[in-house]
N, C-alpha and C positions, 0 to 999 in steps of 0.2 A: 455218822448218824447215831443218835441216842434214842433208845426205845425204852419207854416206861409203861408199866401196866397199872391201870386204875380200875375202880369199880364205877360204872356209869350209872345214870339215873334209873335205868331198868334193872339194876342189880347184877349186870353182866360184866365180865372182864372185858376191858377195852384197852388195846395197846395204842400208844401215841408215839410216833417216831418223828423227830425233827433234828436239825443240826444243832450243835452246841450254841451257836449264836442265836438261833430262834428260841431255844430254851431259856437263854439269859434274858430276853426281852418279853417273854410270855408272862402275862399277868394272871393272878388267881382267877379273876373274872373270865378271862378268855378261856382258861382251862375248864372252868365250870360250864361255859357255853359249849365247848367241844364235847364234853361228857353228857350234855343234855339236861343239866340241872336248872339252867335259867331259861329253858324253852317255855314259851307260852302254850297253854293247852290249845289244841286245834278246835276251831268252832264246830258245832254240831252240823252234820251234813244236812243240806236242804233236800227234802224228799219231794219229788215231782211225780205225780201219777202218770202212768204210761198212756192213759187216755182219760179224757174228761167224761163224766157221766152224761148221758143223753138228757136233754132238757125234757121236762114233763109237758106233754101235749095232750090237752083235753079233746077227746074225739066227740063229735056230734053223733047222737044215735040216729038210726034209720027212721025216716018219716017225720022227723021233727023239724 
């Protein structure tokens, strides 16, 4: 096993360990993916209200 240290997309140290054969066939793009540089931004979360507001009901007055 060969272990190498890189700086990932978050600016943190990340170690990558693979066999010599795996290192030989690894492309620069694959390494960038592993380190998070080619990751697409996650979509904004969908906010769902915990309960829907009650509908407006017009009340009739007494005696009308």
